[in-house]
C-alpha positions as CSV (number, residue, x, y, z in Angstrom):
1,M,0.0,0.0,0.0
2,I,1.4,3.4,-1.0
3,R,1.4,5.9,1.7
4,R,-0.9,8.9,1.3
5,R,0.8,12.4,1.2
6,S,0.0,15.9,0.0
7,F,0.9,16.5,-3.6
8,L,1.8,20.1,-4.7
9,T,2.0,20.9,-8.3
10,G,3.8,23.6,-10.1
11,A,2.4,26.8,-11.7
12,A,2.3,25.2,-15.1
13,A,-0.2,22.6,-14.0
14,A,-2.4,25.2,-12.4
15,T,-2.3,27.3,-15.6
16,A,-3.3,24.2,-17.6
17,A,-6.2,23.6,-15.2
18,M,-7.5,27.0,-15.9
19,T,-7.9,26.3,-19.6
20,L,-10.8,24.1,-19.0
21,P,-14.1,26.0,-19.1
22,F,-16.4,23.4,-17.8
23,D,-15.7,23.9,-14.1
24,P,-13.4,26.8,-13.1
25,A,-13.9,26.0,-9.4
26,T,-12.0,22.8,-9.8
27,A,-8.9,24.7,-10.7
28,A,-8.1,24.8,-6.9
29,A,-7.9,21.0,-7.1
30,A,-4.9,21.4,-9.3
31,E,-2.9,22.8,-6.4
32,A,-3.1,19.8,-4.1
33,L,-4.7,16.4,-3.6
34,K,-6.1,16.3,-0.1
35,P,-5.3,13.1,1.8
36,I,-8.2,10.7,2.0
37,P,-8.3,8.5,5.1
38,I,-8.0,4.8,4.4
39,P,-9.7,2.3,6.7
40,P,-7.9,-0.8,7.9
41,P,-8.1,-4.0,5.9
42,I,-10.7,-6.7,6.7
43,S,-9.9,-8.4,10.0
44,S,-9.5,-12.0,10.8
45,G,-12.5,-11.7,13.0
46,E,-14.7,-10.6,10.1
47,R,-13.4,-13.5,8.0
48,L,-14.4,-15.9,10.7
49,E,-17.9,-14.4,10.7
50,R,-18.0,-15.0,7.0
51,I,-17.0,-18.7,7.4
52,A,-19.7,-19.1,10.1
53,K,-22.3,-17.6,7.8
54,A,-21.1,-19.9,4.9
55,K,-21.5,-22.9,7.2
56,R,-25.1,-21.9,8.1
57,L,-25.9,-21.5,4.5
58,M,-24.4,-24.8,3.6
59,Q,-26.5,-26.5,6.3
60,Q,-29.7,-24.7,5.1
61,H,-29.1,-25.9,1.5
62,G,-27.9,-29.4,2.3
63,I,-24.3,-28.8,1.0
64,G,-21.6,-30.8,2.6
65,A,-18.7,-28.5,1.6
66,I,-17.7,-25.9,-0.9
67,I,-14.5,-25.6,-3.0
68,V,-13.1,-22.1,-3.7
69,E,-10.0,-21.7,-5.8
70,S,-7.6,-18.8,-6.0
71,G,-9.3,-15.5,-6.7
72,P,-11.5,-12.9,-4.9
73,S,-13.6,-15.5,-3.1
74,L,-10.6,-17.3,-1.7
75,D,-9.4,-13.9,-0.4
76,Y,-12.9,-13.1,0.9
77,F,-13.1,-16.2,3.1
78,T,-9.4,-16.9,4.1
79,G,-7.3,-13.8,3.4
80,I,-5.2,-15.8,0.9
81,Q,-4.3,-13.6,-2.1
82,W,-3.1,-15.9,-4.8
83,W,-3.2,-16.1,-8.6
84,R,-4.6,-18.8,-10.8
85,S,-2.3,-21.2,-12.6
86,E,-2.3,-24.8,-13.6
87,R,-1.2,-25.6,-10.0
88,L,-4.2,-25.8,-7.7
89,T,-4.4,-23.6,-4.7
90,A,-7.9,-23.8,-3.1
91,A,-9.9,-23.9,0.1
92,V,-12.3,-26.6,1.0
93,I,-14.8,-25.2,3.5
94,P,-17.0,-27.9,5.1
95,A,-20.4,-27.4,6.7
96,S,-18.8,-28.2,10.1
97,G,-15.2,-27.9,11.3
98,D,-12.3,-25.8,10.0
99,P,-11.4,-25.4,6.3
100,V,-8.4,-27.0,4.7
101,I,-6.1,-25.2,2.2
102,V,-4.6,-27.3,-0.6
103,T,-1.5,-25.8,-2.3
104,P,1.8,-26.9,-3.8
105,F,4.5,-27.8,-1.3
106,F,6.9,-25.2,-2.5
107,E,4.2,-22.5,-2.2
108,R,3.2,-23.3,1.4
109,P,5.3,-20.5,3.1
110,S,4.0,-17.8,0.7
111,V,0.3,-19.0,1.0
112,A,0.6,-19.2,4.8
113,E,1.6,-15.5,5.0
114,S,-1.8,-14.2,4.1
115,L,-3.9,-16.9,5.6
116,S,-5.9,-15.2,8.4
117,I,-8.3,-17.9,9.7
118,P,-7.6,-21.2,11.4
119,A,-7.1,-23.8,8.7
120,E,-4.8,-26.7,8.0
121,I,-2.6,-26.4,5.0
122,R,-2.1,-29.7,3.0
123,T,0.5,-29.7,0.3
124,W,1.2,-31.7,-2.8
125,N,4.3,-32.2,-4.8
126,E,4.7,-31.7,-8.5
127,D,4.3,-35.4,-9.3
128,E,1.2,-35.8,-7.2
129,E,-2.6,-35.2,-7.8
130,P,-3.9,-32.4,-5.6
131,L,-7.5,-33.5,-6.0
132,K,-6.6,-36.6,-4.0
133,L,-6.0,-34.3,-1.1
134,V,-9.4,-32.7,-1.6
135,A,-11.1,-36.1,-1.9
136,G,-9.3,-37.4,1.2
137,F,-10.4,-34.4,3.2
138,L,-14.1,-34.8,2.1
139,R,-14.0,-38.4,3.2
140,E,-12.5,-37.5,6.6
141,R,-15.3,-35.1,7.2
142,G,-17.9,-37.6,6.2
143,V,-19.2,-35.4,3.4
144,A,-17.9,-37.2,0.3
145,S,-21.3,-38.5,-0.4
146,A,-23.1,-35.2,0.3
147,P,-23.4,-32.5,-2.4
148,V,-20.2,-30.6,-2.9
149,G,-20.6,-26.9,-4.0
150,F,-18.4,-25.4,-6.6
151,E,-17.8,-21.7,-6.7
152,E,-19.1,-20.4,-10.1
153,T,-15.6,-19.3,-11.3
154,D,-13.9,-22.6,-10.4
155,R,-12.3,-24.1,-13.5
156,F,-13.6,-27.3,-15.0
157,F,-10.4,-29.3,-14.4
158,I,-11.1,-29.2,-10.6
159,L,-14.5,-30.8,-11.0
160,D,-13.3,-33.2,-13.7
161,R,-10.3,-34.5,-11.7
162,L,-12.2,-34.7,-8.4
163,R,-14.8,-36.9,-10.1
164,R,-12.0,-39.4,-10.9
165,Q,-11.2,-39.5,-7.2
166,L,-14.9,-39.7,-6.2
167,P,-16.9,-41.4,-8.9
168,N,-20.1,-40.9,-7.0
169,L,-19.5,-37.2,-6.5
170,R,-22.6,-35.0,-6.4
171,D,-21.6,-31.6,-7.5
172,I,-23.8,-28.5,-7.0
173,S,-23.5,-24.8,-7.4
174,A,-22.0,-23.0,-4.4
175,N,-23.9,-19.8,-5.4
176,P,-26.4,-20.0,-2.5
177,V,-23.4,-19.9,-0.2
178,V,-20.8,-17.7,-1.9
179,R,-23.3,-15.2,-3.3
180,G,-25.2,-15.4,-0.1
181,C,-22.2,-14.1,1.7
182,R,-20.4,-11.8,-0.8
183,M,-23.4,-9.9,-2.2
184,I,-24.3,-8.5,1.2
185,K,-21.5,-6.1,2.3
186,S,-20.6,-5.4,5.9
187,R,-20.0,-2.0,7.4
188,Q,-16.2,-2.5,7.1
189,E,-16.6,-3.4,3.4
190,L,-18.7,-0.4,2.8
191,E,-16.1,1.9,4.4
192,L,-13.4,0.5,2.2
193,M,-15.5,1.0,-0.9
194,Q,-16.3,4.5,0.2
195,A,-12.5,5.3,0.4
196,A,-12.0,3.7,-3.0
197,N,-14.7,5.9,-4.5
198,D,-13.4,9.0,-2.8
199,I,-9.9,8.4,-4.2
200,M,-11.3,7.5,-7.7
201,L,-13.4,10.7,-8.0
202,A,-10.5,12.9,-6.8
203,S,-8.2,11.2,-9.3
204,L,-10.5,11.8,-12.2
205,R,-10.9,15.4,-11.3
206,Y,-7.1,15.7,-10.9
207,A,-6.6,14.3,-14.4
208,A,-9.4,16.4,-16.0
209,V,-8.0,19.8,-14.8
210,R,-4.6,18.8,-16.3
211,T,-5.8,17.5,-19.6
212,K,-4.5,19.5,-22.6
213,E,-5.4,19.6,-26.3
214,G,-3.5,17.0,-28.2
215,M,-3.2,14.5,-25.4
216,T,-3.8,10.8,-26.0
217,P,-5.9,8.5,-23.8
218,A,-2.6,7.1,-22.4
219,D,-1.6,10.6,-21.4
220,I,-4.8,11.1,-19.4
221,D,-4.6,7.6,-18.0
222,A,-1.2,8.4,-16.7
223,L,-2.6,11.4,-14.9
224,I,-5.3,9.3,-13.3
225,A,-2.7,6.8,-12.1
226,A,-0.6,9.6,-10.7
227,G,-3.5,10.9,-8.7
228,Q,-4.3,7.5,-7.3
229,N,-0.7,6.8,-6.4
230,Q,-0.6,10.0,-4.4
231,L,-3.8,9.1,-2.5
232,G,-3.0,5.4,-1.8
233,G,-5.3,3.7,-4.3
234,S,-4.5,0.7,-6.4
235,Y,-4.9,1.3,-10.1
236,D,-4.8,-1.2,-12.9
237,G,-5.5,1.2,-15.8
238,G,-8.7,2.7,-17.0
239,L,-10.7,3.5,-20.1
240,V,-10.3,6.9,-21.6
241,L,-12.4,7.5,-24.8
242,L,-12.1,10.6,-26.9
243,G,-14.5,12.0,-29.6
244,E,-16.2,9.4,-31.7
245,A,-14.6,6.6,-29.6
246,S,-17.0,7.5,-26.8
247,A,-19.9,6.2,-28.9
248,Y,-18.6,2.6,-28.4
249,P,-18.8,1.5,-24.7
250,H,-15.4,-0.1,-24.6
251,G,-13.8,2.2,-27.1
252,S,-11.9,2.0,-30.4
253,H,-8.3,1.1,-31.4
254,K,-8.2,4.1,-33.8
255,P,-5.8,6.9,-32.8
256,Q,-7.5,9.5,-30.5
257,L,-6.4,12.9,-29.5
258,V,-8.0,15.5,-27.2
259,K,-9.8,18.1,-29.4
260,R,-11.7,21.2,-28.4
261,G,-15.4,20.7,-28.5
262,E,-15.2,16.9,-28.4
263,I,-16.2,14.4,-25.7
264,V,-13.8,13.2,-23.1
265,L,-15.0,10.0,-21.3
266,M,-13.1,8.6,-18.4
267,D,-14.2,5.2,-17.0
268,C,-11.9,4.0,-14.3
269,T,-11.6,1.9,-11.2
270,C,-9.7,2.0,-7.9
271,A,-9.1,-0.6,-5.2
272,V,-8.5,-0.1,-1.5
273,H,-7.5,-3.2,0.4
274,G,-9.1,-5.3,-2.4
275,Y,-12.4,-3.3,-2.5
276,Q,-13.4,-1.6,-5.7
277,A,-14.8,1.7,-7.0
278,D,-16.0,2.3,-10.6
279,I,-16.7,5.8,-11.8
280,T,-17.3,7.4,-15.2
281,R,-17.3,11.1,-16.0
282,T,-18.0,12.6,-19.4
283,Y,-17.5,16.2,-20.4
284,V,-16.7,18.4,-23.4
285,F,-13.2,19.7,-23.6
286,G,-12.3,23.4,-24.0
287,A,-15.6,24.6,-25.6
288,E,-19.2,25.2,-25.0
289,P,-21.1,21.9,-25.5
290,T,-23.3,21.7,-28.6
291,A,-27.1,21.5,-28.1
292,E,-27.0,17.8,-28.9
293,Q,-24.1,17.0,-26.5
294,R,-25.9,18.9,-23.8
295,K,-29.2,17.1,-24.5
296,V,-27.7,13.6,-24.4
297,W,-25.7,14.4,-21.3
298,D,-28.9,15.6,-19.5
299,Q,-30.8,12.5,-20.6
300,V,-28.1,10.2,-19.2
301,R,-28.1,12.2,-15.9
302,R,-31.9,11.7,-15.8
303,G,-31.3,8.0,-16.5
304,Q,-29.2,7.7,-13.4
305,Q,-31.9,9.3,-11.4
306,I,-34.6,7.0,-12.8
307,A,-32.4,4.0,-11.9
308,I,-32.0,5.1,-8.3
309,E,-35.7,6.0,-8.0
310,A,-36.6,2.4,-9.1
311,A,-34.2,0.8,-6.7
312,K,-36.2,-0.3,-3.6
313,V,-35.7,-3.1,-1.1
314,G,-37.4,-6.2,-2.4
315,V,-37.7,-5.0,-6.0
316,P,-36.2,-7.4,-8.6
317,A,-32.8,-6.1,-9.8
318,G,-33.9,-6.3,-13.4
319,A,-36.7,-3.8,-12.7
320,V,-34.1,-1.0,-12.4
321,D,-32.9,-1.7,-15.9
322,D,-36.4,-1.9,-17.2
323,A,-37.3,1.5,-15.7
324,V,-34.4,3.2,-17.4
325,R,-35.0,1.5,-20.7
326,A,-38.7,2.5,-20.7
327,A,-37.7,6.1,-20.3
328,Y,-35.1,5.9,-23.1
329,E,-37.5,4.3,-25.5
330,S,-40.0,7.1,-24.8
331,W,-37.3,9.6,-25.8
332,G,-36.8,7.8,-29.1
333,Y,-33.9,5.5,-28.3
334,G,-33.7,1.7,-28.7
335,P,-36.0,-0.2,-28.5
336,G,-34.4,-2.5,-26.0
337,Y,-30.7,-2.7,-26.4
338,K,-30.6,-1.3,-29.9
339,L,-28.6,1.8,-30.9
340,P,-28.8,4.7,-30.7
341,G,-29.5,4.2,-27.1
342,L,-28.3,2.0,-24.2
343,S,-26.7,-1.2,-25.5
344,H,-25.5,-2.6,-22.2
345,R,-27.1,-3.2,-18.8
346,T,-27.8,-0.3,-16.5
347,G,-25.4,-1.5,-13.8
348,H,-23.4,-4.3,-12.2
349,G,-22.7,-5.6,-8.8
350,I,-19.4,-4.4,-7.3
351,G,-17.3,-5.3,-4.3
352,M,-14.0,-7.2,-4.4
353,E,-14.5,-7.4,-8.1
354,V,-15.4,-4.5,-10.4
355,H,-18.1,-6.7,-12.0
356,E,-19.8,-9.3,-9.7
357,P,-23.3,-10.7,-9.3
358,V,-26.0,-9.6,-9.4
359,Y,-26.6,-7.3,-12.4
360,L,-29.0,-4.6,-13.1
361,V,-30.2,-6.2,-16.4
362,H,-33.6,-7.1,-17.9
363,G,-34.8,-10.4,-16.5
364,E,-32.7,-10.5,-13.3
365,T,-35.2,-11.6,-10.6
366,T,-32.9,-11.4,-7.5
367,P,-34.6,-9.0,-5.1
368,L,-32.6,-5.9,-3.9
369,A,-31.5,-6.2,-0.3
370,P,-29.7,-4.0,2.2
371,G,-25.9,-4.3,1.8
372,M,-26.0,-5.0,-2.0
373,C,-23.7,-2.7,-4.0
374,F,-24.1,-1.6,-7.7
375,S,-22.9,0.7,-10.4
376,D,-25.5,3.1,-12.0
377,E,-24.3,3.7,-15.5
378,P,-27.1,4.1,-18.1
379,G,-25.1,5.5,-21.0
380,I,-26.4,6.7,-24.4
381,Y,-24.4,5.9,-27.5
382,I,-24.8,7.4,-31.0
383,P,-22.6,5.4,-33.4
384,G,-20.5,7.6,-35.6
385,K,-20.9,10.6,-33.4
386,F,-20.3,10.4,-29.6
387,G,-21.5,8.7,-26.5
388,V,-22.2,9.8,-22.9
389,R,-21.8,7.7,-19.8
390,L,-22.1,8.8,-16.2
391,E,-21.3,6.2,-13.6
392,D,-21.6,6.3,-9.8
393,C,-21.8,3.4,-7.4
394,W,-24.4,3.0,-4.6
395,H,-25.3,0.6,-1.9
396,M,-28.8,-0.5,-0.7
397,T,-29.9,0.5,2.8
398,E,-33.1,-0.3,4.7
399,A,-34.2,3.2,3.7
400,G,-33.3,2.9,0.1
401,P,-30.2,3.3,-2.1
402,K,-27.3,5.6,-1.1
403,F,-24.6,6.8,-3.5
404,F,-20.9,6.5,-2.6
405,T,-20.3,9.6,-4.8
406,Q,-22.8,12.1,-5.9
407,P,-23.7,12.2,-9.6
408,P,-22.5,15.4,-11.4
409,P,-25.1,18.2,-11.6
410,S,-24.5,19.3,-15.2
411,I,-22.3,19.0,-18.2
412,D,-20.8,22.4,-17.1
413,R,-20.0,20.9,-13.7
414,P,-19.0,17.3,-14.5
415,F,-17.2,16.9,-11.2
416,G,-19.7,18.7,-9.0
């Protein structure tokens, strides 16, 4: 984790900031990035509470154990931060008793460093079958004949090779357990996500007031990265779309340069202790927006509001997307996912992953519940011309949805 510190810029940067007409008040932001407090990482105690909840859910759904391999879910339950390769590192979490970690022998010291719950580590050598260890553990716990849940991102080879060890294996989705835990965020998780969102928005503003005519997307991305580095966020690169490229949600490989009067769209993420933010801002560089640019921007802003108004506890997640799409169709877009209009879902779940279940998409029946977190990004795209996307994340409370960051008020004040 990079330490946070104040970052003072030179006069040249401040002068560049003043060239942007959209929000002169943000010129002050060019002088310094104010430190943003970063909460502590998830504690071992909270991970033990997660394991306890997972066991309750397994018992409710008649699941004997679940298998979670390297990735966000392994980190979520155990604290182990590990990458995926052909060598299996995974946790087997039984409905009763402590989990076991299966990992290569030579990786044991490294894996043990981040393990933050009581769990035995069983190792395998390069000439051995790791799924034998999994099968042996399931037999020891007396759950080899019970349904075994597989986390939805587990790779097929794990299931296939475990079946060779347990021919009568009854495999089942672990979604009721893993989703049942991860979709509902705790207070500590929400605090980490709030910090990530605060850093992300500050970094976007930092980059915008330093953007100059002729810059490339990579130039702007480097400014965003610099802002995040100063504030202590973790940045893996973002999406910067200029001009016509903004009409395509994930951009274009054609060369792009910042030009006066054209759209600048910045869609970027930030992580704090593994928890994500995802924010998009769209503005017109260096000139008064055209009537069409202003109209579409205002419609997208209204789309964000319609989404948040539709989000109520108990409402199916897909109803949020339906509400936005109905309004867009009444304005002449679509129908449905056709262009010009909104060609992607209105939003996605977010937490330890930028995109995670469930999604704000037509047909999704999962009811909204307190603790769920989502993006709100109902863009409008006009192929061959430009697109506008505004994105802020929110979490559901008993009283309704609450934004981590406030949506911008106007195209003239895209950062508030």
